[in-house]
N, C-alpha and C positions, 0 to 999 in steps of 0.2 A: 390458181392457175394464172400464169402471167400473160401479158399482152402477146408475146410471140407465140405461145401455145394456142391462145384463143384465135389469133389471126390464121394459124395453120388449120384449125378446125373449120373456120369460115371458108378458107380456100378449098378445103376438101368438099364441103357442101356445095360450093359453086361449081367445082369441077365434076362432081358426081351427079348433079341434078340432071343434066342432059341425058346421061346414060340411064338413070333411073326412069326418066320420063319415057324414053324409048322402050325400055323393058316393060313399063306399065302398059304401053299400047300393044305390045306383042305377046305378053305372057298369058298363061292360063289364069283362071279365077284365083286360085290359091296364091300364085306368085304375085298377081296384081294386088291382092289384099295385103300380102306381106310388104310389098313395095310401098303401097299407100300408107301403111302404118309407119314405115321407116321415114318417109318424106314428112308425114304429119309430125312425128317426134322431132326430127331434125329441124324442121321449119319453126317449131315452137321454141327450140333452143336458140335459134337465130333471131327470134323476135318477129318472125314473119307470121303474124297471127292470122291474117286472111288466108294465106296458103295452108297453114296448119288446120284451120277450121274447115276449109274446102276438102282437104284430104281426110279429115275425120268423117265428113259426110260420105265421101266416096268409099272409104273403108267400110262404113256401115252398110252402104248399098251393096257392095261386093259380098259382104258377109250375109246379107239377107237373100242372096240369090237373084238380085235384079239383073237385068240384061247387061250386055257388054258396054263398056265405056263408049260414049259417043265422041265424034270428032269435036263437038262443042265443049264437052267436058275437058278433053285434052287441051283445047285452046284456052279454056278458062284457067286451068292449072298453070299453063305456060305464062299467061298474062299475070297471074298472081305472083309467080316467080320473078318475072321481069319488072314488076312494080317495086320489088325490094332489092333486086340484084345490084343496081348501081350503088346504093348505100353500103351494101355488104362488100362490094368490090373496093369501094373507097376505103373502108376500114381495113380490109385484108391487104391492101397494097398502099400503105401510106407513103406520101411523097418524101 
């Protein structure tokens, strides 16, 4: 895969994340678990290991029947994303 294709994949991840996070906050448990799995996998491919690990924990919690996601968990997911987003944006949009 060349640089152009890789940059496009990174741009898609960056663009899709806010929508996925919103769906994660509003969806039912099965949808939340599916979204958590998708973010976990995508984040791992982007090198966002902290975000991927957090999503793995959340996916596990949702699968075990734990209560709904808390605002603190959503804020932590957003913070993990924002920690890596500048570097991903820099790669996706080279000068």
